[in-house]
C-alpha positions as CSV (number, residue, x, y, z in Angstrom):
1,M,34.0,-40.3,8.2
2,D,33.7,-38.0,5.0
3,N,35.6,-34.7,4.5
4,N,32.4,-32.7,5.5
5,R,32.2,-34.5,8.8
6,Q,35.8,-34.1,9.6
7,L,36.5,-30.6,8.3
8,I,35.0,-27.3,9.3
9,S,36.1,-24.2,7.3
10,V,36.6,-20.7,8.9
11,I,37.1,-17.9,6.4
12,L,38.7,-14.7,7.8
13,G,37.3,-11.5,6.4
14,G,40.2,-9.5,7.1
15,G,40.5,-6.2,8.9
16,A,39.4,-2.6,7.8
17,G,40.6,-3.1,4.2
18,T,42.3,0.3,4.3
19,R,44.6,-0.7,1.3
20,L,41.4,-1.3,-0.8
21,V,39.8,2.1,0.0
22,P,37.6,3.4,-1.5
23,L,36.2,-0.1,-2.6
24,T,35.9,-0.8,1.2
25,L,34.3,2.4,2.3
26,S,30.9,0.7,2.6
27,R,31.7,-3.0,2.3
28,S,34.0,-5.5,3.9
29,K,36.9,-7.1,1.8
30,P,35.2,-10.2,1.1
31,A,32.2,-8.4,-0.3
32,V,34.1,-6.5,-3.0
33,P,32.8,-7.3,-6.5
34,L,34.9,-9.5,-8.7
35,A,34.9,-10.4,-12.4
36,G,31.7,-8.6,-13.0
37,K,29.4,-10.8,-11.2
38,Y,30.9,-12.3,-8.3
39,R,32.3,-11.3,-4.9
40,L,35.6,-12.1,-3.4
41,I,33.9,-14.3,-0.8
42,D,32.5,-16.6,-3.6
43,I,36.1,-17.8,-4.3
44,P,36.8,-19.6,-0.9
45,V,33.3,-20.7,-0.4
46,S,33.1,-22.2,-3.8
47,N,36.3,-24.0,-3.3
48,C,34.9,-25.4,-0.1
49,I,31.8,-26.7,-1.8
50,N,33.8,-28.2,-4.5
51,S,36.0,-30.0,-2.0
52,G,33.0,-31.5,-0.1
53,I,33.1,-29.1,2.6
54,N,29.7,-27.4,3.3
55,R,29.9,-26.2,7.0
56,I,31.6,-22.8,6.6
57,F,32.0,-19.8,8.8
58,V,32.9,-16.3,7.7
59,V,34.3,-14.2,10.4
60,T,34.2,-10.4,9.9
61,Q,33.9,-7.2,11.8
62,F,34.0,-4.3,9.4
63,N,31.2,-3.2,7.2
64,S,29.5,-6.7,7.2
65,A,25.9,-5.8,6.1
66,S,26.5,-6.3,2.4
67,L,28.5,-9.6,2.9
68,N,25.8,-10.8,5.2
69,R,23.1,-9.9,2.7
70,H,25.0,-11.6,-0.1
71,I,25.7,-14.8,1.8
72,S,22.1,-15.1,3.0
73,T,20.7,-14.7,-0.4
74,T,23.3,-16.9,-2.2
75,Y,24.2,-19.9,0.0
76,N,21.1,-21.9,1.1
77,F,21.6,-25.6,1.4
78,D,18.9,-28.1,1.5
79,R,17.7,-29.3,4.8
80,Y,19.1,-32.9,4.3
81,S,22.8,-31.8,4.0
82,N,23.2,-30.0,7.3
83,G,25.3,-27.4,5.4
84,F,25.5,-23.7,6.0
85,V,27.6,-20.6,5.4
86,S,27.3,-18.5,8.5
87,I,28.6,-14.9,9.4
88,L,30.4,-14.6,12.8
89,A,30.7,-10.9,13.3
90,A,32.9,-9.5,16.2
91,E,30.8,-9.4,19.3
92,Q,31.3,-8.5,23.0
93,T,31.0,-11.4,25.5
94,L,31.8,-11.9,29.2
95,S,35.1,-13.1,28.4
96,S,36.1,-10.5,25.8
97,N,34.9,-7.0,24.9
98,D,37.6,-6.1,22.4
99,W,37.4,-6.4,18.6
100,F,39.5,-8.8,16.8
101,Q,43.1,-7.9,17.0
102,G,44.3,-10.2,14.2
103,T,43.8,-13.5,12.4
104,A,44.6,-15.7,15.3
105,D,42.5,-13.5,17.7
106,A,39.5,-13.6,15.4
107,V,39.5,-17.4,15.4
108,R,40.1,-17.5,19.2
109,Q,37.0,-15.2,19.9
110,T,34.7,-17.3,17.6
111,L,36.1,-20.7,18.4
112,H,33.3,-21.5,20.8
113,H,30.8,-21.1,17.9
114,V,32.9,-23.6,15.7
115,D,33.3,-26.0,18.5
116,G,29.6,-26.5,18.7
117,Y,29.7,-28.7,15.6
118,A,31.4,-32.1,15.3
119,H,34.6,-32.0,13.6
120,S,38.2,-33.2,13.8
121,H,40.1,-30.6,11.9
122,T,39.8,-26.9,11.2
123,L,40.4,-25.3,7.9
124,I,41.3,-21.7,8.0
125,L,41.1,-19.6,4.8
126,S,41.4,-15.8,3.7
127,G,38.5,-14.1,2.2
128,D,40.5,-11.9,-0.2
129,Q,42.4,-14.3,-2.5
130,L,41.8,-15.6,-6.0
131,Y,42.6,-19.3,-6.7
132,L,41.1,-22.8,-7.3
133,M,42.1,-25.3,-4.9
134,N,40.6,-28.7,-3.9
135,Y,41.0,-28.7,0.0
136,A,40.2,-32.4,0.0
137,E,43.8,-33.0,-1.5
138,M,45.4,-30.8,0.9
139,F,43.5,-32.7,3.8
140,K,44.8,-36.0,2.4
141,H,48.2,-34.7,2.4
142,H,47.7,-33.6,6.0
143,Q,46.6,-37.0,7.1
144,E,49.2,-39.0,5.1
145,Q,52.0,-36.9,6.8
146,K,50.3,-37.2,10.1
147,A,50.7,-33.5,10.6
148,D,49.5,-31.3,13.4
149,I,49.4,-28.3,11.2
150,T,49.5,-28.1,7.3
151,I,50.2,-24.8,5.5
152,A,49.5,-24.3,1.8
153,T,52.6,-22.9,0.1
154,I,53.3,-21.5,-3.4
155,P,56.7,-21.3,-5.0
156,V,58.0,-17.5,-5.6
157,I,61.0,-16.0,-7.1
158,K,63.5,-14.3,-5.0
159,R,62.4,-10.7,-6.1
160,E,58.9,-11.6,-4.8
161,A,59.9,-13.3,-1.7
162,S,60.2,-10.4,0.6
163,G,56.7,-9.5,0.3
164,F,55.5,-12.9,2.0
165,G,55.9,-15.1,4.9
166,I,58.6,-17.5,3.6
167,L,58.8,-21.2,4.8
168,K,61.8,-23.4,4.7
169,T,61.2,-27.2,4.2
170,D,63.0,-30.5,4.1
171,K,62.7,-33.0,1.3
172,N,59.6,-34.6,3.4
173,D,57.7,-31.2,3.3
174,V,58.4,-30.7,7.1
175,I,58.5,-27.0,7.8
176,T,61.9,-26.2,9.6
177,E,61.9,-22.4,9.6
178,F,59.5,-19.5,9.1
179,K,60.5,-15.8,8.3
180,E,57.8,-13.2,7.9
181,K,58.8,-10.9,4.9
182,P,62.4,-11.5,5.1
183,P,64.9,-8.9,3.5
184,Q,66.6,-9.9,0.2
185,D,70.0,-10.5,1.8
186,K,68.5,-13.1,4.2
187,L,66.8,-15.2,1.6
188,D,69.7,-17.5,0.6
189,D,69.3,-19.7,3.8
190,L,65.4,-20.1,3.0
191,V,65.6,-22.0,-0.2
192,S,63.4,-25.2,-0.2
193,P,63.3,-28.2,-2.3
194,V,60.8,-27.7,-5.1
195,E,59.6,-29.4,-8.2
196,P,62.1,-29.3,-11.2
197,E,59.9,-27.1,-13.3
198,F,59.7,-24.5,-10.6
199,E,63.5,-24.8,-9.9
200,K,64.1,-23.8,-13.5
201,E,62.1,-20.7,-13.0
202,G,63.9,-19.7,-10.0
203,K,60.9,-20.3,-7.8
204,V,62.9,-22.0,-4.9
205,Y,61.1,-20.0,-2.1
206,L,58.0,-21.3,-0.6
207,A,55.5,-18.5,0.3
208,S,52.6,-19.1,3.0
209,M,49.2,-18.8,1.3
210,G,47.5,-18.1,4.6
211,I,45.6,-21.4,4.2
212,Y,46.0,-23.8,7.2
213,I,44.7,-27.0,8.4
214,F,44.8,-27.5,12.2
215,N,44.1,-30.7,14.2
216,R,41.1,-29.5,16.2
217,E,42.9,-30.0,19.8
218,I,46.1,-28.5,18.4
219,L,44.5,-25.3,17.2
220,K,42.6,-24.9,20.6
221,N,45.9,-25.6,22.6
222,E,47.9,-23.2,20.7
223,L,45.5,-20.4,21.0
224,D,44.7,-21.1,24.7
225,E,48.4,-21.6,25.6
226,N,49.5,-18.3,23.9
227,P,46.6,-15.8,24.8
228,D,48.8,-12.8,23.8
229,F,49.4,-14.1,20.1
230,T,47.0,-12.3,17.7
231,D,48.3,-13.4,14.2
232,F,48.8,-16.8,12.7
233,G,51.6,-15.8,10.2
234,K,53.7,-13.6,12.7
235,E,53.2,-15.5,16.0
236,V,51.3,-18.8,16.1
237,I,52.9,-20.6,13.1
238,P,56.6,-19.6,14.0
239,N,56.1,-20.6,17.7
240,A,54.5,-24.0,16.6
241,I,57.2,-25.1,14.2
242,N,59.8,-26.4,16.8
243,R,57.0,-27.9,18.9
244,R,54.4,-29.5,16.4
245,K,54.9,-31.3,13.2
246,V,54.1,-28.5,10.7
247,I,53.9,-29.5,7.1
248,S,53.8,-27.7,3.8
249,Y,51.2,-28.4,1.1
250,P,52.9,-27.3,-2.1
251,F,50.4,-25.6,-4.5
252,G,51.5,-24.9,-8.1
253,G,48.2,-23.3,-9.5
254,Y,47.4,-19.7,-10.0
255,W,47.0,-17.6,-6.8
256,S,46.5,-14.0,-6.2
257,D,46.4,-12.2,-2.8
258,I,44.0,-9.4,-3.5
259,G,45.0,-6.9,-0.8
260,T,45.6,-3.8,-2.7
261,I,43.9,-1.7,-5.3
262,R,46.7,-2.6,-7.9
263,S,46.4,-6.4,-7.1
264,F,42.6,-6.1,-7.4
265,Y,42.9,-4.2,-10.7
266,E,45.5,-6.6,-12.3
267,A,43.6,-9.8,-11.0
268,N,40.4,-8.6,-12.7
269,L,42.0,-7.6,-16.0
270,E,43.9,-10.8,-15.9
271,L,40.5,-12.7,-16.2
272,A,39.7,-10.7,-19.4
273,K,42.7,-12.1,-21.3
274,R,42.2,-14.8,-23.9
275,Q,43.8,-17.4,-21.8
276,P,43.8,-16.4,-18.3
277,A,45.7,-18.1,-15.5
278,F,42.6,-18.5,-13.4
279,D,40.1,-20.8,-15.1
280,M,36.6,-19.6,-14.5
281,Y,35.2,-22.1,-17.0
282,N,36.5,-25.2,-15.0
283,P,33.5,-27.6,-15.0
284,T,34.9,-29.6,-12.0
285,M,35.4,-26.4,-9.9
286,P,32.5,-24.1,-10.6
287,L,32.1,-20.6,-9.0
288,Y,28.9,-19.9,-7.1
289,T,27.3,-16.6,-6.6
290,N,23.8,-14.9,-6.2
291,P,21.6,-16.3,-8.8
292,R,20.1,-12.9,-10.0
293,L,18.2,-14.3,-13.0
294,L,19.1,-11.3,-15.1
295,P,18.2,-11.0,-18.9
296,P,21.0,-11.6,-21.4
297,S,23.3,-8.8,-22.3
298,K,22.5,-6.8,-25.5
299,V,25.4,-5.4,-27.7
300,E,24.5,-3.0,-30.6
301,S,27.0,-2.2,-33.1
302,T,30.0,-2.3,-30.7
303,Y,33.6,-3.5,-31.0
304,V,34.8,-5.8,-28.2
305,Q,38.2,-7.1,-27.6
306,D,39.5,-9.2,-24.7
307,S,36.7,-8.3,-22.2
308,I,34.2,-9.8,-19.9
309,I,30.5,-8.7,-20.2
310,A,28.3,-9.7,-17.3
311,E,24.6,-10.4,-17.9
312,G,21.9,-7.9,-18.1
313,S,24.3,-5.2,-19.6
314,I,23.3,-2.9,-22.6
315,I,26.1,-1.5,-24.7
316,V,25.4,0.8,-27.7
317,N,27.8,1.6,-30.5
318,S,31.0,1.7,-28.4
319,Q,34.5,0.3,-28.1
320,I,35.4,-2.1,-25.2
321,S,38.8,-3.5,-24.8
322,N,40.7,-5.4,-22.1
323,S,37.9,-4.6,-19.6
324,V,35.4,-6.1,-17.3
325,I,31.9,-5.0,-17.5
326,G,29.7,-5.8,-14.5
327,I,26.2,-6.8,-14.2
328,R,23.4,-4.3,-15.4
329,S,26.0,-2.0,-17.0
330,F,24.7,0.7,-19.4
331,I,27.3,2.1,-21.8
332,G,26.0,4.7,-24.1
333,H,26.5,5.8,-27.7
334,N,30.0,6.2,-29.0
335,T,31.8,5.5,-25.7
336,T,35.2,4.1,-25.4
337,I,36.2,1.7,-22.4
338,K,39.9,0.7,-22.1
339,N,41.8,-1.3,-19.5
340,S,39.0,-0.7,-16.9
341,I,36.7,-2.3,-14.5
342,L,33.0,-1.4,-14.4
343,M,31.3,-3.0,-11.5
344,G,27.9,-2.4,-13.0
345,S,24.7,-1.3,-11.2
346,D,21.7,-2.5,-8.8
347,Y,19.2,-0.9,-11.2
348,Y,18.9,0.4,-14.8
349,P,19.1,4.0,-15.6
350,W,15.5,4.2,-17.0
351,H,14.0,2.9,-13.9
352,K,12.2,5.6,-11.8
353,R,13.1,5.9,-8.1
354,D,9.7,4.9,-7.1
355,V,9.9,1.4,-8.9
356,R,13.4,0.5,-8.0
357,D,14.4,-1.5,-5.0
358,Y,17.8,0.3,-4.4
359,Q,17.3,3.9,-3.6
360,A,20.7,5.4,-2.6
361,G,22.3,5.8,-6.0
362,P,22.1,8.3,-8.8
363,D,19.1,8.3,-11.0
364,S,20.9,7.4,-14.2
365,P,23.8,5.0,-13.6
366,G,26.3,4.0,-16.3
367,V,28.6,5.5,-18.8
368,H,26.7,8.0,-21.0
369,A,27.3,9.0,-24.6
370,E,30.6,10.3,-25.9
371,S,32.5,9.5,-22.8
372,Y,36.1,8.0,-22.6
373,V,37.2,5.7,-19.7
374,E,40.6,4.2,-19.4
375,R,42.7,2.6,-16.6
376,A,39.8,3.1,-14.2
377,I,37.8,1.2,-11.5
378,V,34.2,2.3,-11.6
379,D,32.3,1.0,-8.6
380,K,28.6,0.1,-8.5
381,N,25.8,2.7,-9.5
382,V,28.3,5.4,-10.7
383,C,26.7,7.7,-13.2
384,I,29.3,9.2,-15.7
385,G,27.7,11.9,-17.6
386,K,27.9,12.6,-21.3
387,G,31.2,13.7,-22.6
388,C,33.3,12.7,-19.6
389,V,37.0,11.7,-19.9
390,I,38.3,9.5,-17.1
391,K,42.0,8.9,-18.0
392,N,44.5,10.4,-15.5
393,K,46.5,12.2,-18.4
394,E,49.0,13.4,-15.9
395,N,49.7,9.9,-14.6
396,V,49.2,11.0,-10.9
397,Q,50.1,8.1,-8.6
398,E,48.2,9.1,-5.5
399,G,45.5,11.7,-5.1
400,E,41.7,12.4,-4.8
401,G,39.1,14.9,-5.7
402,P,35.4,15.4,-5.9
403,N,33.8,11.9,-6.5
404,F,37.3,10.3,-7.4
405,Y,40.3,8.7,-6.0
406,I,43.7,7.8,-7.7
407,R,45.7,4.8,-6.1
408,D,48.7,3.5,-7.9
409,G,47.9,5.6,-11.0
410,I,44.5,4.0,-11.2
411,V,41.4,6.3,-11.2
412,I,38.6,5.0,-8.9
413,L,35.0,6.2,-8.9
414,P,33.4,5.2,-5.7
415,K,30.0,3.6,-5.2
416,N,27.0,5.7,-6.0
417,A,29.3,8.7,-7.5
418,K,27.8,11.1,-10.0
419,I,30.3,12.6,-12.3
420,P,28.8,15.8,-14.1
421,E,28.6,15.9,-17.8
422,G,31.9,17.1,-19.5
423,T,34.1,16.3,-16.5
424,I,37.8,15.5,-17.1
425,I,39.7,13.5,-14.6
């Protein structure tokens, strides 16, 4: 029995995404654009496909329209594979009329859809993380250990540990204790055996990555026997540790939990570095997304340093450094972009409204001539007029105004915003 017959994947779309506002004002967290051309959901789905798992459910309840559209246009398996990526949105039923109350409750309410397919194990993933993992190796570890539940863990240093759920293991990777975001003065008792390379770096605390493999019946029993439990990390896992064989699967690669504006910003700009920790060019773990069939980018008399430029972009006589430039981006004459993320556009500025497919945005998306953008996130279809300065000179940490937000000192221009000519932010 191969992995695809044994494993079904359930990807959790998360809650309202309030910490990612304004990027989540009109879309769910998994639908947020990433690296110029992808969306966050492409990461776990690609990992599944590359691991030989092609039966995938995505559970969501907030702003799911764009996510549903992206999945339906991107992931179409041939009729001989029996594969699918299917959205499970929150729904009212005879047994429940409430929205999902947490990660465990989301799985509990949708489990009847999952159980309609043959499988022996359930792989539960998060839809807002950036990493490459072969889940087949995690599943092999689960089987070899004869585990009931396996949790992927990543070693972290003491300073970071209080921001995660920390697991304590013995030398056989059996989890003996779990603490959700323990205070710094309680960490000394949570040190776990780790590889020598991590021990030298002080990474002796194992953080839960929110990636779980459950034996099918164990998952059903844990959820049925504890109907008041709504969250895996806070309730289901701690309760199961003393009653089930719960195993750690140590993961030593790059991993970023993209739950805040700062983490989103830093993860994207990390990808623009000369040797990023996350390898988008890995031939054995390709990333899949919507095949838009756009023309190649055109760069005229422009200086570009340590940046990503997605397809279909046009850049004229400008300076781009340490930035991510998304699909169909237009950057006009003598413009400077530094340390910024441009998500691109759904159409070009010279396309009249009567011929373009997308109707909601401004007539002339892009960054127009003589403008300056630094330390900013520019969402899709934004029009930055001629001679604008987007810089946050005063280093404001939190704030907002007409057509802009500031979070963690980063200026964010929301989707479809129009910034008038000469504006200074």
